[in-house]
C-alpha positions as CSV (number, residue, x, y, z in Angstrom):
1,X,40.3,-103.6,-61.4
2,X,37.4,-105.1,-62.8
3,X,38.8,-107.9,-64.5
4,X,36.0,-109.1,-67.3
5,X,33.9,-111.9,-67.2
6,X,33.9,-112.7,-71.3
7,X,30.7,-115.4,-70.5
8,X,28.9,-112.5,-68.5
9,X,30.7,-109.4,-70.6
10,X,31.0,-110.5,-74.6
11,X,31.0,-106.6,-75.8
12,X,33.5,-104.8,-76.9
13,X,34.6,-101.4,-75.5
14,X,32.8,-99.9,-79.1
15,X,30.0,-101.7,-78.1
16,X,29.2,-100.6,-74.9
17,X,29.5,-97.1,-75.9
18,X,27.3,-97.4,-78.8
19,X,24.7,-98.4,-75.8
20,X,26.0,-95.3,-74.0
21,X,25.1,-93.3,-76.7
22,X,21.8,-94.4,-77.4
23,X,21.2,-95.1,-73.9
24,X,22.3,-91.0,-73.5
25,X,22.2,-89.5,-76.6
26,X,19.5,-86.8,-76.4
27,X,20.4,-84.9,-72.6
28,X,22.9,-84.2,-70.6
29,X,24.2,-87.3,-68.4
30,X,24.7,-87.5,-64.4
31,X,27.9,-89.7,-64.4
32,X,25.7,-91.7,-62.0
33,X,23.7,-92.0,-64.4
34,X,26.0,-94.0,-66.1
35,X,27.7,-96.1,-63.6
36,X,24.2,-96.8,-62.6
37,X,24.2,-99.2,-66.3
38,X,27.6,-100.2,-66.8
39,X,27.1,-102.0,-63.5
40,X,29.5,-104.1,-61.5
41,X,32.2,-102.8,-64.3
42,X,31.2,-99.5,-64.5
43,X,34.8,-97.8,-62.5
44,X,37.1,-99.4,-65.4
45,X,35.4,-98.3,-68.0
46,X,34.8,-95.2,-66.4
47,X,38.1,-94.6,-66.5
48,X,38.7,-96.5,-70.2
49,X,36.2,-94.0,-71.7
50,X,37.7,-90.7,-69.3
51,X,41.4,-91.7,-70.9
52,X,40.0,-91.2,-74.7
53,X,40.0,-88.1,-75.5
54,X,42.9,-87.2,-74.2
55,X,44.0,-89.2,-76.8
56,X,41.5,-88.4,-79.8
57,X,40.8,-84.3,-80.8
58,X,37.7,-84.9,-78.7
59,X,36.0,-80.9,-77.8
60,X,35.5,-81.1,-74.0
61,X,36.0,-77.6,-72.4
62,X,35.7,-77.1,-69.1
63,X,36.0,-81.4,-68.3
64,X,40.0,-82.1,-68.2
65,X,40.1,-81.1,-64.5
66,X,37.2,-83.4,-63.9
67,X,37.6,-86.2,-65.7
68,X,41.3,-86.4,-64.5
69,X,40.6,-86.2,-61.3
70,X,37.9,-88.7,-61.7
71,X,40.1,-90.9,-62.7
72,X,42.2,-90.6,-60.0
73,X,40.9,-90.4,-57.0
74,X,38.5,-94.3,-58.9
75,X,42.5,-95.7,-59.4
76,X,43.2,-94.3,-55.9
77,X,40.8,-96.4,-54.3
78,X,41.7,-99.4,-55.7
79,X,44.8,-99.2,-55.5
80,X,44.8,-98.3,-51.4
81,X,42.4,-102.2,-51.6
82,X,38.9,-99.8,-51.4
83,X,35.3,-100.8,-53.3
84,X,34.9,-98.2,-56.3
85,X,33.7,-94.9,-54.4
86,X,33.7,-91.2,-56.2
87,X,32.0,-88.6,-53.5
88,X,28.3,-87.0,-54.7
89,X,29.9,-83.6,-56.0
90,X,31.7,-85.6,-58.7
91,X,29.2,-88.2,-59.4
92,X,26.8,-85.5,-60.3
93,X,29.4,-84.3,-63.0
94,X,26.9,-83.5,-65.8
95,X,28.3,-85.5,-69.4
96,X,27.1,-83.0,-72.2
97,X,24.5,-84.9,-74.9
98,X,26.0,-87.1,-77.4
99,X,29.4,-87.0,-76.0
100,X,29.1,-90.7,-76.2
101,X,29.2,-90.8,-79.4
102,X,31.2,-88.0,-80.5
103,X,33.7,-89.8,-78.1
104,X,33.1,-93.3,-80.1
105,X,33.3,-91.0,-83.7
106,X,36.5,-88.8,-83.1
107,X,38.2,-92.0,-81.2
108,X,37.8,-95.2,-83.6
109,X,40.8,-95.7,-84.2
110,X,41.9,-95.5,-80.9
111,X,39.1,-97.9,-80.1
112,X,39.8,-100.5,-82.8
113,X,43.4,-100.4,-82.1
114,X,42.5,-101.5,-78.9
115,X,40.1,-103.9,-79.9
116,X,41.9,-106.2,-82.1
117,X,45.6,-105.6,-79.9
118,X,43.9,-106.8,-76.7
119,X,44.5,-110.6,-75.5
120,X,45.0,-112.8,-72.8
121,X,48.9,-112.8,-72.9
122,X,51.5,-112.1,-69.7
123,X,48.9,-113.2,-67.0
124,X,51.6,-113.1,-64.7
125,X,51.1,-109.4,-65.1
126,X,47.5,-109.9,-63.7
127,X,47.1,-113.0,-61.5
128,X,47.1,-111.2,-57.7
129,X,45.4,-108.5,-56.3
130,X,48.0,-107.1,-55.1
131,X,49.5,-106.7,-58.9
132,X,46.7,-105.3,-59.7
133,X,46.6,-102.6,-56.8
134,X,50.2,-101.7,-57.8
135,X,49.5,-101.4,-61.4
136,X,46.1,-98.4,-60.1
137,X,49.1,-96.6,-58.3
138,X,50.5,-96.3,-62.0
139,X,46.9,-95.1,-62.9
140,X,45.6,-92.4,-60.1
141,X,50.1,-90.7,-60.7
142,X,48.6,-90.6,-64.6
143,X,45.8,-89.2,-63.8
144,X,47.8,-86.2,-61.7
145,X,50.0,-85.8,-64.4
146,X,47.3,-85.2,-66.4
147,X,46.0,-82.1,-63.9
148,X,48.8,-80.5,-64.5
149,X,48.1,-77.2,-66.8
150,X,51.2,-77.4,-68.7
151,X,50.1,-75.9,-72.1
152,X,52.7,-78.4,-74.2
153,X,51.9,-80.6,-77.1
154,X,51.8,-84.2,-76.3
155,X,51.8,-83.1,-72.2
156,X,47.8,-85.1,-71.9
157,X,49.3,-88.2,-75.2
158,X,51.6,-90.0,-73.0
159,X,49.9,-90.3,-69.3
160,X,46.4,-90.5,-71.2
161,X,48.4,-93.5,-72.5
162,X,49.4,-95.3,-69.9
163,X,45.8,-95.2,-68.3
164,X,44.2,-96.2,-71.0
165,X,46.4,-99.7,-72.0
166,X,46.9,-100.2,-67.9
167,X,43.7,-99.9,-67.0
168,X,42.1,-101.6,-70.1
169,X,45.2,-104.4,-69.7
170,X,44.1,-105.6,-66.7
171,X,40.1,-105.8,-68.2
172,X,40.6,-107.4,-70.6
173,X,44.2,-109.5,-68.5
174,X,46.5,-108.5,-71.3
175,X,50.2,-107.9,-68.9
176,X,51.6,-106.6,-72.6
177,X,48.6,-104.0,-72.6
178,X,49.8,-102.7,-68.4
179,X,53.5,-103.3,-69.5
180,X,52.5,-100.7,-72.2
181,X,51.2,-98.5,-70.1
182,X,54.2,-98.2,-67.3
183,X,56.3,-97.6,-70.4
184,X,53.7,-94.5,-71.2
185,X,54.1,-93.3,-68.1
186,X,57.9,-93.5,-68.0
187,X,58.2,-91.4,-71.6
188,X,55.6,-88.9,-69.8
189,X,57.7,-88.3,-66.6
190,X,61.0,-87.9,-69.6
191,X,59.0,-86.0,-71.0
192,X,57.8,-83.2,-68.9
193,X,60.9,-84.0,-67.3
194,X,63.1,-81.9,-70.1
195,X,60.5,-79.4,-70.9
196,X,60.7,-78.7,-67.8
197,X,64.8,-77.8,-68.2
198,X,64.3,-76.6,-72.0
199,X,61.8,-73.9,-70.1
200,X,64.1,-73.3,-67.2
201,X,67.0,-72.6,-70.2
202,X,64.7,-70.5,-72.7
203,X,64.0,-68.6,-69.0
204,X,67.4,-67.9,-67.7
205,X,68.5,-66.7,-72.1
206,X,65.7,-64.0,-71.6
207,X,66.3,-63.5,-68.2
208,X,70.0,-62.6,-69.0
209,X,68.8,-61.4,-72.6
210,X,67.1,-58.7,-70.8
211,X,69.5,-57.5,-68.2
212,X,72.6,-57.6,-71.5
213,X,70.1,-54.4,-72.8
C-alpha cells in the first residue's frame, strides 16, 4: 500500500476529495479516470474513499457490492506483494455524478476526525513491507465481510472502519490507527457471531412454537 510522501503530497483527504469533486461534478466517472487523476497513491486512496459510504449516510444504491469487491481485489494484490491492478470490468464501474461532492458532505465528520487524529506514530507497525502486507490481509477480509448480504444494523460499519483506519493508518504511518483497524475487525467478527447465534436461537424458538401448535 502507498505510504504518503508529505514532501510531494501535502493535501489531506478532504483536499483530495474536493479536487475530485471539482473534476467530476458534472458527469458519471469511471474508476479508470479517478485512478488516472490520483496517480501512484490512487489505490490506497481508493480503498479509503470507497469505505467512507459505509461509515456515513451516503446513498449509493446498487454500488455496495462493486465497492466492496474493488476494495477486496486491491487489498488482496497488496497482500500478495503484487502491484495494484483492477480488471477492466471494475475499471469501467461508474460512480454517479457529484458522487465525491455528496461523499465529502456526508462523511465530513469522519474525514475531519481522520485529519485531526492521524499522525506518524507507532512506526514499528508500518516499518516493513511484510507488516504492510499483513495489514492488507486484514483489509481484504474486512472488504469480504462487506459483501455479506446481512440486513442487520451496523453490519457494514465495523468492517468499513477497519478498512478506513487500516488503509489511512498505513498511508499516514500511523500505527495506532492500524491497530484500531484490527480492533474494529475483531469487533465486527464478534458482532456477526452474536447475530448468527441469536438468529439461530430465534429460528429455533419460532420453529418450536409452530410445531407446538
